[in-house]
MIZARO-366176 format. One line per field, with one value per residue (C-alpha): x, y, z; residue number from 1; residue in one letter. Coordinates in nm, 4 decimals. Layout:
<pts>
X <- (X, ...)
Y <- (Y, ...)
Z <- (Z, ...)
resi <- (NUM, ...)
resn <- (a, ...)
</pts>
This chain:
<pts>
X <- (2.8605, 2.7795, 3.0636, 3.0384, 2.7090, 2.7636, 2.7364, 3.0562, 3.0980, 3.2539, 3.4148, 3.2735, 3.3026, 3.0151, 2.8531, 2.5427, 2.3026, 2.1380, 2.4599, 2.7268, 2.9273, 3.1646, 3.1988, 3.2871, 3.0998, 3.0766, 2.7779, 2.7030, 2.6322, 2.9641, 2.7666, 2.6222, 2.7902, 2.5333, 2.2309, 1.9891, 2.0003, 2.3220, 2.3089, 2.4906, 2.1921, 1.8505, 1.6583, 1.6447, 2.0069, 2.1278, 1.8671, 1.6474, 1.3653, 0.9715, 0.8071, 0.4473, 0.2854, -0.0954, -0.1324, -0.2757, -0.5811, -0.6306, -0.6175, -0.8366, -1.0797, -1.0365, -1.0663, -1.3744, -1.5203, -1.4112, -1.6445, -1.8641, -1.8469, -2.0455, -2.2961, -2.3515, -2.3928, -2.6071, -2.9275, -3.0025, -3.1461, -3.3837, -3.3714, -3.6707, -3.7318, -3.7609, -4.0824, -4.0620, -4.3055, -4.5753, -4.6145, -4.9526, -4.9921, -5.3444)
Y <- (0.8098, 0.4213, 0.2098, -0.1198, 0.0769, -0.0325, -0.4540, -0.6011, -0.6750, -0.9098, -0.9763, -1.2937, -1.4618, -1.5111, -1.7890, -1.7423, -2.0787, -1.9609, -1.9071, -2.0261, -1.6751, -1.5932, -1.2066, -1.0929, -0.8650, -0.7361, -0.8496, -0.9413, -1.2863, -1.4334, -1.7265, -1.6363, -1.8459, -1.8199, -1.6283, -1.7395, -1.4372, -1.2127, -0.9081, -1.1216, -1.3355, -1.1121, -1.0538, -0.6490, -0.5584, -0.8380, -0.6390, -0.9157, -0.7913, -0.7934, -0.5177, -0.5188, -0.4342, -0.3984, -0.0451, 0.1763, 0.2223, 0.5114, 0.2632, -0.0383, 0.2593, 0.3688, 0.0411, -0.0188, 0.2770, 0.2780, 0.4505, 0.1968, -0.0400, 0.1595, 0.2601, -0.0791, -0.1760, 0.1594, 0.2238, 0.5737, 0.8280, 1.0629, 1.4757, 1.5863, 1.8964, 2.1891, 2.3832, 2.7729, 2.9451, 3.0882, 3.4698, 3.6056, 3.8904, 4.1006)
Z <- (4.7883, 4.9258, 4.8023, 4.5998, 4.4783, 4.1162, 4.0350, 3.9251, 3.5634, 3.3445, 3.0422, 2.8688, 2.5578, 2.3878, 2.1096, 1.9663, 1.8954, 1.5453, 1.3459, 1.5513, 1.5650, 1.8558, 2.0335, 2.3245, 2.5588, 2.8831, 3.1208, 3.5138, 3.4723, 3.4845, 3.3758, 3.0366, 2.7449, 2.5089, 2.3418, 2.1045, 1.8222, 1.7552, 1.5657, 1.2980, 1.2319, 1.4187, 1.0687, 1.1862, 1.2071, 0.9215, 0.7062, 0.6144, 0.7719, 0.5694, 0.5977, 0.6314, 0.3017, 0.4611, 0.5096, 0.8187, 0.9171, 0.6151, 0.3510, 0.5204, 0.5184, 0.1265, 0.0202, 0.2098, 0.1124, -0.2566, -0.5615, -0.6882, -0.3908, -0.1712, -0.3924, -0.4538, -0.0697, 0.0209, -0.1752, -0.3227, -0.1450, -0.3626, -0.3568, -0.2132, -0.3424, -0.0576, -0.1192, -0.0952, 0.1882, 0.0041, 0.0736, 0.1641, -0.0942, 0.0031)
resi <- (1, 2, 3, 4, 5, 6, 7, 8, 9, 10, 11, 12, 13, 14, 15, 16, 17, 18, 19, 20, 21, 22, 23, 24, 25, 26, 27, 28, 29, 30, 31, 32, 33, 34, 35, 36, 37, 38, 39, 40, 41, 42, 43, 44, 45, 46, 47, 48, 49, 50, 51, 52, 53, 54, 55, 56, 57, 58, 59, 60, 61, 62, 63, 64, 65, 66, 67, 68, 69, 70, 71, 72, 73, 74, 75, 76, 77, 78, 79, 80, 81, 82, 83, 84, 85, 86, 87, 88, 89, 90)
resn <- (m, q, k, d, l, h, p, v, v, h, a, v, e, v, k, c, n, s, c, g, a, t, f, a, t, e, t, t, n, a, n, l, k, s, v, e, v, c, s, n, c, h, p, f, y, a, g, t, q, k, q, s, a, k, g, g, r, i, d, k, f, n, a, k, y, e, e, g, k, i, a, k, k, m, p, k, k, e, k, v, a, k, e, e, p, k, e, d, k, e)
</pts>
């Protein structure tokens, strides 16, 4: 194996700029002193993330082509009676 292949890892004390919390972590960047968002105040980890209620493609399709909505947009087609072939009786 090669010597000195892995980077040097430093233990640092980091401060969150959003909530002010401090925590210890390990990093290869010895100059790291602060982060913008930590796991204490990030919406995903804190449980305050809002769920999207827009729905998916199927919901959009069903909303667009509901009964009544499509009937108003498209004219009704008249049914054409099929003519039965005439048999020759001799």
